PAZA-856361 format. One record per residue (C-alpha): residue in one letter; residue number from 1; x negated, y, z negated. Coordinates in Angstrom, 3 decimals. Layout:
BEGIN
+--------+-----+----------+----------+----------+
! residu ! num !     east !    north !       up !
+--------+-----+----------+----------+----------+
!      A ! NUM !        X !        Y !        Z !
...
+--------+-----+----------+----------+----------+
//
This chain:
BEGIN
+--------+-----+----------+----------+----------+
! residu ! num !     east !    north !       up !
+--------+-----+----------+----------+----------+
!      M !   1 !  -70.335 !  131.093 !  -72.690 !
!      R !   2 !  -70.060 !  133.741 !  -75.273 !
!      R !   3 !  -72.897 !  134.184 !  -77.587 !
!      S !   4 !  -70.912 !  133.165 !  -80.585 !
!      N !   5 !  -69.946 !  129.936 !  -79.002 !
!      L !   6 !  -73.622 !  129.134 !  -77.826 !
!      V !   7 !  -74.934 !  129.712 !  -81.275 !
!      L !   8 !  -72.365 !  127.313 !  -82.668 !
!      A !   9 !  -73.119 !  124.767 !  -80.062 !
!      L !  10 !  -76.779 !  124.897 !  -80.706 !
!      A !  11 !  -76.205 !  124.603 !  -84.507 !
!      L !  12 !  -73.979 !  121.602 !  -83.942 !
!      G !  13 !  -76.641 !  120.118 !  -81.774 !
!      A !  14 !  -79.173 !  120.652 !  -84.272 !
!      A !  15 !  -77.060 !  119.038 !  -86.929 !
!      V !  16 !  -76.435 !  115.986 !  -84.808 !
!      L !  17 !  -80.226 !  115.617 !  -84.069 !
!      C !  18 !  -81.105 !  116.114 !  -87.793 !
!      G !  19 !  -78.420 !  113.276 !  -88.559 !
!      A !  20 !  -79.880 !  111.005 !  -86.177 !
!      A !  21 !  -83.425 !  111.554 !  -87.526 !
!      A !  22 !  -82.273 !  111.058 !  -91.048 !
!      S !  23 !  -80.412 !  107.811 !  -89.971 !
!      A !  24 !  -83.653 !  106.554 !  -88.360 !
!      A !  25 !  -85.774 !  107.210 !  -91.389 !
!      P !  26 !  -87.225 !  103.701 !  -92.445 !
!      G !  27 !  -86.571 !  102.163 !  -95.762 !
!      T !  28 !  -89.203 !  100.376 !  -97.872 !
!      F !  29 !  -90.102 !   96.784 !  -98.505 !
!      Y !  30 !  -90.722 !   96.036 ! -102.290 !
!      I !  31 !  -91.955 !   93.115 ! -103.883 !
!      V !  32 !  -90.424 !   93.162 ! -107.365 !
!      S !  33 !  -91.886 !   91.218 ! -110.279 !
!      M !  34 !  -89.089 !   90.005 ! -112.359 !
!      G !  35 !  -90.884 !   88.699 ! -115.529 !
!      L !  36 !  -90.415 !   85.210 ! -116.781 !
!      T !  37 !  -86.935 !   85.852 ! -118.062 !
!      P !  38 !  -84.410 !   88.340 ! -116.848 !
!      D !  39 !  -84.685 !   90.700 ! -119.843 !
!      L !  40 !  -88.424 !   91.049 ! -119.219 !
!      I !  41 !  -87.792 !   92.981 ! -115.833 !
!      T !  42 !  -89.287 !   96.568 ! -115.943 !
!      V !  43 !  -87.284 !   99.656 ! -115.668 !
!      R !  44 !  -88.844 !  100.569 ! -112.528 !
!      G !  45 !  -88.037 !   97.032 ! -111.017 !
!      A !  46 !  -84.341 !   97.303 ! -112.070 !
!      E !  47 !  -84.091 !  100.735 ! -110.370 !
!      V !  48 !  -85.628 !   99.453 ! -107.039 !
!      I !  49 !  -83.303 !   96.570 ! -107.076 !
!      K !  50 !  -80.340 !   98.830 ! -107.660 !
!      N !  51 !  -81.265 !  100.988 ! -104.719 !
!      A !  52 !  -81.876 !   98.048 ! -102.259 !
!      E !  53 !  -79.481 !   96.890 !  -99.532 !
!      V !  54 !  -81.291 !   93.404 !  -98.823 !
!      V !  55 !  -82.698 !   90.890 ! -101.275 !
!      L !  56 !  -85.301 !   88.197 ! -100.244 !
!      L !  57 !  -85.544 !   85.073 ! -102.466 !
!      E !  58 !  -87.328 !   81.773 ! -102.311 !
!      E !  59 !  -84.836 !   79.242 ! -103.622 !
!      P !  60 !  -81.033 !   79.393 ! -104.165 !
!      G !  61 !  -81.418 !   78.871 ! -107.838 !
!      D !  62 !  -83.095 !   82.304 ! -107.849 !
!      Q !  63 !  -79.809 !   84.021 ! -106.754 !
!      K !  64 !  -77.963 !   82.480 ! -109.668 !
!      A !  65 !  -80.778 !   83.481 ! -112.214 !
!      W !  66 !  -80.672 !   87.087 ! -111.070 !
!      A !  67 !  -76.965 !   87.290 ! -110.188 !
!      S !  68 !  -76.494 !   90.350 ! -112.404 !
!      F !  69 !  -79.165 !   92.385 ! -110.578 !
!      I !  70 !  -78.192 !   91.013 ! -107.101 !
!      G !  71 !  -74.484 !   91.600 ! -107.234 !
!      D !  72 !  -73.088 !   91.614 ! -103.658 !
!      K !  73 !  -76.212 !   92.667 ! -101.838 !
!      E !  74 !  -77.200 !   90.757 !  -98.683 !
!      V !  75 !  -79.533 !   87.791 !  -99.453 !
!      I !  76 !  -82.086 !   86.203 !  -97.161 !
!      F !  77 !  -84.180 !   83.270 !  -97.983 !
!      C !  78 !  -87.947 !   82.316 !  -97.310 !
!      P !  79 !  -88.690 !   79.015 !  -99.200 !
!      H !  80 !  -91.554 !   78.794 ! -101.486 !
!      R !  81 !  -92.996 !   76.073 !  -99.243 !
!      S !  82 !  -93.644 !   78.389 !  -96.391 !
!      R !  83 !  -96.842 !   79.193 !  -98.024 !
!      I !  84 !  -98.337 !   75.922 !  -97.273 !
!      F !  85 ! -100.671 !   76.067 !  -94.227 !
!      Y !  86 ! -100.989 !   79.793 !  -94.301 !
!      G !  87 ! -104.462 !   80.740 !  -93.090 !
!      V !  88 ! -104.955 !   77.466 !  -91.366 !
!      D !  89 ! -105.710 !   77.354 !  -87.650 !
!      I !  90 ! -102.952 !   75.173 !  -86.488 !
!      D !  91 ! -104.700 !   74.163 !  -83.234 !
!      K !  92 ! -107.670 !   72.585 !  -85.317 !
!      L !  93 ! -105.258 !   70.237 !  -87.229 !
!      T !  94 ! -105.714 !   66.626 !  -86.128 !
!      D !  95 ! -102.734 !   65.134 !  -88.034 !
!      E !  96 !  -99.540 !   65.523 !  -86.069 !
!      G !  97 !  -97.421 !   65.496 !  -89.098 !
!      A !  98 !  -99.331 !   68.353 !  -90.659 !
!      K !  99 !  -99.330 !   70.130 !  -87.394 !
!      S ! 100 !  -95.597 !   69.978 !  -87.082 !
!      Q ! 101 !  -95.103 !   71.048 !  -90.718 !
!      A ! 102 !  -97.687 !   74.011 !  -90.259 !
!      R ! 103 !  -95.691 !   75.156 !  -87.286 !
!      E ! 104 !  -92.310 !   75.021 !  -88.957 !
!      N ! 105 !  -93.919 !   76.928 !  -91.874 !
!      A ! 106 !  -95.411 !   79.476 !  -89.648 !
!      K ! 107 !  -91.886 !   80.057 !  -88.140 !
!      L ! 108 !  -90.327 !   80.452 !  -91.583 !
!      R ! 109 !  -92.862 !   83.226 !  -92.502 !
!      Q ! 110 !  -92.497 !   84.926 !  -89.178 !
!      D ! 111 !  -88.675 !   84.852 !  -89.354 !
!      A ! 112 !  -88.735 !   86.399 !  -92.755 !
!      V ! 113 !  -91.167 !   89.100 !  -91.797 !
!      D ! 114 !  -89.071 !   89.783 !  -88.719 !
!      K ! 115 !  -85.734 !   90.155 !  -90.827 !
!      I ! 116 !  -87.680 !   92.477 !  -93.238 !
!      A ! 117 !  -89.089 !   94.737 !  -90.540 !
!      A ! 118 !  -85.805 !   95.024 !  -88.713 !
!      A ! 119 !  -84.037 !   95.876 !  -91.981 !
!      V ! 120 !  -86.501 !   98.538 !  -92.993 !
!      R ! 121 !  -86.527 !  100.049 !  -89.534 !
!      A ! 122 !  -82.794 !  100.293 !  -89.808 !
!      G ! 123 !  -83.200 !  102.312 !  -92.965 !
!      K ! 124 !  -82.676 !   99.675 !  -95.489 !
!      N ! 125 !  -84.628 !   98.932 !  -98.606 !
!      V ! 126 !  -85.630 !   95.200 !  -98.891 !
!      V ! 127 !  -86.730 !   93.627 ! -102.118 !
!      S ! 128 !  -88.437 !   90.236 ! -102.570 !
!      L ! 129 !  -87.654 !   89.201 ! -106.031 !
!      Q ! 130 !  -90.374 !   86.812 ! -107.684 !
!      W ! 131 !  -90.777 !   85.227 ! -111.124 !
!      G ! 132 !  -93.451 !   86.579 ! -113.702 !
!      D ! 133 !  -96.021 !   88.956 ! -112.039 !
!      A ! 134 !  -95.965 !   88.438 ! -108.254 !
!      M ! 135 !  -99.662 !   89.483 ! -107.939 !
!      M ! 136 ! -100.586 !   86.390 ! -110.081 !
!      Y ! 137 ! -100.040 !   83.247 ! -107.789 !
!      G ! 138 !  -96.887 !   84.878 ! -106.282 !
!      T ! 139 !  -95.949 !   85.097 ! -102.641 !
!      T ! 140 !  -97.558 !   88.248 ! -101.089 !
!      F ! 141 !  -98.348 !   87.145 !  -97.460 !
!      Y ! 142 !  -95.423 !   89.630 !  -96.260 !
!      L ! 143 !  -97.751 !   92.565 !  -97.075 !
!      E ! 144 ! -100.371 !   91.081 !  -94.795 !
!      M ! 145 !  -98.025 !   89.999 !  -91.909 !
!      L ! 146 !  -95.734 !   93.075 !  -91.748 !
!      P ! 147 !  -96.488 !   95.509 !  -89.093 !
!      K ! 148 !  -98.576 !   98.520 !  -90.374 !
!      D ! 149 !  -95.716 !  101.152 !  -89.933 !
!      I ! 150 !  -93.517 !   99.361 !  -92.388 !
!      P ! 151 !  -93.664 !  101.010 !  -95.900 !
!      T ! 152 !  -94.337 !   98.593 !  -98.711 !
!      E ! 153 !  -94.659 !   98.821 ! -102.483 !
!      V ! 154 !  -95.318 !   96.380 ! -105.197 !
!      V ! 155 !  -93.758 !   96.681 ! -108.621 !
!      P ! 156 !  -95.831 !   94.838 ! -111.387 !
!      G ! 157 !  -94.314 !   92.794 ! -113.938 !
!      V ! 158 !  -94.594 !   90.748 ! -117.008 !
!      G ! 159 !  -96.244 !   87.337 ! -116.134 !
!      A ! 160 !  -97.006 !   84.037 ! -117.735 !
!      F ! 161 ! -100.597 !   85.400 ! -119.043 !
!      E ! 162 !  -99.101 !   88.484 ! -120.743 !
!      C ! 163 !  -96.300 !   86.432 ! -122.248 !
!      A ! 164 !  -98.517 !   83.603 ! -123.496 !
!      I ! 165 ! -100.939 !   85.872 ! -125.365 !
!      A ! 166 !  -98.115 !   87.710 ! -126.806 !
!      A ! 167 !  -96.830 !   84.420 ! -128.077 !
!      V ! 168 !  -99.929 !   83.385 ! -129.807 !
!      K ! 169 ! -100.632 !   86.834 ! -131.000 !
!      Y ! 170 ! -104.343 !   86.946 ! -130.282 !
!      S ! 171 ! -106.020 !   88.746 ! -127.330 !
!      P ! 172 ! -108.420 !   86.583 ! -125.218 !
!      S ! 173 ! -110.676 !   89.530 ! -124.468 !
!      F ! 174 ! -111.824 !   89.382 ! -128.191 !
!      G ! 175 ! -113.672 !   86.043 ! -128.008 !
!      W ! 176 ! -115.963 !   86.396 ! -131.101 !
!      D ! 177 ! -119.073 !   86.598 ! -128.786 !
!      T ! 178 ! -117.469 !   87.157 ! -125.371 !
!      N ! 179 ! -115.446 !   89.854 ! -123.752 !
!      S ! 180 ! -114.109 !   88.125 ! -120.692 !
!      V ! 181 ! -111.220 !   85.751 ! -119.923 !
!      I ! 182 ! -110.891 !   83.523 ! -116.965 !
!      L ! 183 ! -107.480 !   82.944 ! -115.278 !
!      T ! 184 ! -107.534 !   79.787 ! -113.110 !
!      M ! 185 ! -105.525 !   76.825 ! -112.173 !
!      S ! 186 ! -105.979 !   73.270 ! -110.871 !
!      D ! 187 ! -108.870 !   72.512 ! -108.675 !
!      W ! 188 ! -108.376 !   71.781 ! -104.927 !
!      E ! 189 ! -110.455 !   70.570 ! -102.158 !
!      N ! 190 ! -113.187 !   73.018 ! -100.840 !
!      R ! 191 ! -112.598 !   75.401 ! -103.840 !
!      R ! 192 ! -115.989 !   77.347 ! -104.500 !
!      D ! 193 ! -114.936 !   78.379 ! -108.031 !
!      A ! 194 ! -114.229 !   74.777 ! -109.503 !
!      N ! 195 ! -113.055 !   74.795 ! -112.985 !
!      E ! 196 ! -116.177 !   72.943 ! -114.245 !
!      K ! 197 ! -118.375 !   75.875 ! -112.838 !
!      L ! 198 ! -116.195 !   78.457 ! -114.638 !
!      M ! 199 ! -116.515 !   76.448 ! -117.891 !
!      R ! 200 ! -120.300 !   76.899 ! -118.045 !
!      T ! 201 ! -119.726 !   80.645 ! -119.170 !
!      Q ! 202 ! -117.933 !   79.162 ! -122.334 !
!      T ! 203 ! -115.708 !   82.331 ! -122.350 !
!      S ! 204 ! -111.889 !   82.349 ! -122.916 !
!      M ! 205 ! -110.105 !   80.421 ! -120.285 !
!      V ! 206 ! -106.224 !   80.529 ! -119.272 !
!      F ! 207 ! -105.041 !   77.715 ! -117.085 !
!      Y ! 208 ! -101.847 !   78.175 ! -115.123 !
!      T ! 209 ! -100.816 !   74.493 ! -115.226 !
!      M ! 210 !  -99.105 !   73.737 ! -111.938 !
!      H ! 211 !  -99.780 !   69.920 ! -111.366 !
!      L ! 212 ! -102.924 !   70.172 ! -113.750 !
!      D ! 213 ! -104.773 !   66.827 ! -114.363 !
!      Y ! 214 ! -105.130 !   67.075 ! -118.193 !
!      E ! 215 ! -107.292 !   64.020 ! -118.630 !
!      K ! 216 ! -109.811 !   65.258 ! -116.036 !
!      L ! 217 ! -109.694 !   68.818 ! -117.279 !
!      F ! 218 ! -110.351 !   67.990 ! -120.939 !
!      A ! 219 ! -113.315 !   65.544 ! -119.968 !
!      Q ! 220 ! -114.836 !   68.536 ! -118.414 !
!      L ! 221 ! -114.074 !   70.945 ! -121.186 !
!      K ! 222 ! -115.684 !   68.576 ! -123.666 !
!      R ! 223 ! -118.990 !   69.026 ! -121.758 !
!      Y ! 224 ! -119.207 !   72.801 ! -122.344 !
!      Y ! 225 ! -117.058 !   73.559 ! -125.290 !
!      H ! 226 ! -117.493 !   72.513 ! -128.823 !
!      P ! 227 ! -114.810 !   69.865 ! -129.750 !
!      A ! 228 ! -113.486 !   72.295 ! -132.555 !
!      T ! 229 ! -112.778 !   74.953 ! -129.875 !
!      P ! 230 ! -109.093 !   75.987 ! -130.266 !
!      V ! 231 ! -106.420 !   75.043 ! -127.665 !
!      A ! 232 ! -102.929 !   76.264 ! -127.266 !
!      V ! 233 !  -99.988 !   75.487 ! -124.930 !
!      V ! 234 !  -97.253 !   77.834 ! -124.594 !
!      S ! 235 !  -94.033 !   76.502 ! -123.132 !
!      Y ! 236 !  -91.428 !   78.857 ! -121.656 !
!      A ! 237 !  -93.532 !   81.851 ! -122.563 !
!      G ! 238 !  -91.357 !   85.005 ! -123.134 !
!      D ! 239 !  -88.048 !   83.160 ! -123.497 !
!      R ! 240 !  -86.646 !   84.227 ! -126.819 !
!      E ! 241 !  -84.848 !   80.902 ! -127.270 !
!      R ! 242 !  -87.142 !   78.235 ! -125.685 !
!      Q ! 243 !  -90.635 !   79.495 ! -126.268 !
!      D ! 244 !  -92.837 !   77.096 ! -128.040 !
!      V ! 245 !  -96.511 !   77.078 ! -129.049 !
!      I ! 246 !  -98.497 !   73.889 ! -129.623 !
!      R ! 247 ! -101.940 !   74.249 ! -131.138 !
!      S ! 248 ! -104.942 !   71.677 ! -131.047 !
!      T ! 249 ! -108.641 !   71.638 ! -130.035 !
!      V ! 250 ! -110.790 !   70.672 ! -127.190 !
!      G ! 251 ! -111.753 !   67.391 ! -129.058 !
!      K ! 252 ! -108.237 !   66.219 ! -130.085 !
!      F ! 253 ! -105.795 !   67.688 ! -127.465 !
!      L ! 254 ! -105.272 !   64.398 ! -125.580 !
!      E ! 255 ! -104.650 !   62.503 ! -128.752 !
!      E ! 256 ! -102.383 !   65.036 ! -130.498 !
!      V ! 257 ! -100.274 !   66.650 ! -127.588 !
!      K ! 258 !  -97.865 !   64.693 ! -125.536 !
!      Y ! 259 !  -99.028 !   66.574 ! -122.446 !
!      N ! 260 !  -97.038 !   64.384 ! -119.961 !
!      A ! 261 !  -93.832 !   65.664 ! -121.529 !
!      L ! 262 !  -94.509 !   69.297 ! -121.206 !
!      P ! 263 !  -91.954 !   71.061 ! -119.009 !
!      P ! 264 !  -93.535 !   71.018 ! -115.465 !
!      D ! 265 !  -94.664 !   74.375 ! -114.261 !
!      M ! 266 !  -93.147 !   76.024 ! -117.226 !
!      H ! 267 !  -96.182 !   76.098 ! -119.614 !
!      I ! 268 !  -99.668 !   77.550 ! -119.676 !
!      L ! 269 ! -102.854 !   76.483 ! -121.405 !
!      L ! 270 ! -105.223 !   78.727 ! -123.507 !
!      V ! 271 ! -108.693 !   77.761 ! -124.480 !
!      G ! 272 ! -111.197 !   79.741 ! -126.545 !
!      K ! 273 ! -112.415 !   81.020 ! -130.029 !
!      F ! 274 ! -110.242 !   84.062 ! -129.675 !
!      L ! 275 ! -107.142 !   81.718 ! -130.894 !
!      V ! 276 ! -108.619 !   81.764 ! -134.348 !
!      C ! 277 ! -111.001 !   84.726 ! -134.406 !
!      G ! 278 ! -108.511 !   87.290 ! -133.234 !
!      Q ! 279 ! -110.268 !   90.830 ! -133.069 !
!      A ! 280 ! -113.080 !   89.792 ! -135.389 !
!      R ! 281 ! -116.517 !   90.007 ! -133.393 !
!      N ! 282 ! -119.785 !   88.416 ! -134.269 !
!      D ! 283 ! -121.377 !   91.793 ! -134.192 !
!      G ! 284 ! -118.541 !   93.615 ! -135.740 !
!      L ! 285 ! -118.373 !   95.982 ! -132.831 !
!      M ! 286 ! -121.517 !   97.616 ! -134.059 !
!      S ! 287 ! -122.965 !   97.644 ! -130.604 !
!      S ! 288 ! -120.039 !   99.865 ! -129.616 !
!      A ! 289 ! -120.005 !  102.119 ! -132.495 !
!      G ! 290 ! -121.729 !  105.087 ! -130.539 !
!      W ! 291 ! -119.061 !  104.899 ! -127.808 !
!      I ! 292 ! -116.325 !  104.656 ! -130.450 !
!      D ! 293 ! -117.594 !  107.578 ! -132.354 !
!      Q ! 294 ! -117.828 !  109.537 ! -129.198 !
!      M ! 295 ! -114.342 !  108.914 ! -128.076 !
!      H ! 296 ! -112.715 !  109.117 ! -131.574 !
!      P ! 297 ! -114.947 !  111.227 ! -133.922 !
!      V ! 298 ! -114.999 !  110.516 ! -137.564 !
!      E ! 299 ! -113.513 !  113.945 ! -138.359 !
!      S ! 300 ! -110.596 !  113.157 ! -136.151 !
!      M ! 301 ! -109.802 !  110.365 ! -138.660 !
!      T ! 302 ! -109.867 !  112.638 ! -141.716 !
!      P ! 303 ! -106.272 !  113.227 ! -143.175 !
!      A ! 304 ! -105.070 !  116.691 ! -142.599 !
!      P ! 305 ! -104.748 !  118.947 ! -145.475 !
!      Q ! 306 ! -101.525 !  118.951 ! -147.398 !
!      P ! 307 !  -99.737 !  122.104 ! -147.420 !
+--------+-----+----------+----------+----------+
//
């Protein structure tokens, strides 16, 4: 073989090998937080979806809600109920009905993970689209179940907490005499951080209201919070057309608010002095004056000389 032909053959072989290596490069699995309404998705989230080949959804209704983002991409489903029994030792369940459901849900989870892994290893980007911010009560078991060689990334979003405090226009981290805010939801069996224990701090609280027992909750709140403590319910937080804010107090909420008529799973409850105090503090931030002066010296606030 002539030298020129040999060089050409080697070059072609190298090109083929490089092409094979490029085609074998894995994609990435993304969890994209979509915000509470389609116009609250982040720029990064929209870009990730644009570059994805496969979309993972929980319910068929999500496909309609995000149709403009999904387009004609391949869609796979893993239902929301698949989270039930995650973390439970199925062999220790004594109820046969529960055991059967646990096995079915385990299969749903594993099937979804297998599809994600196969697609990513084939060089495709896969995105799980989730309402609000996925890292706040979203579905994230994929990240724990996927093989370690699968690249993953979470794109944060605008969730119910951020939308609700934007709706009331008061920050819960300014609680007059507190700095903290507790995010929680309904109690359940064997939970260590039961809501009544959390209430003893008397700090700002935000309740994600999925299946919340309002009568029980406010009986507990009345034990630890003054009856005049302000309360707000935000329905459809972040929705420019449907958002609604109802204000009351710990002492009068059950009488004043038709809580049974609130949209299920589409409202959030805020409790705390921050709802009326705003950024006003009982110490006027005097205890932080030294830190503030250090970070933002007084001279930096002096108007610049006029030319």
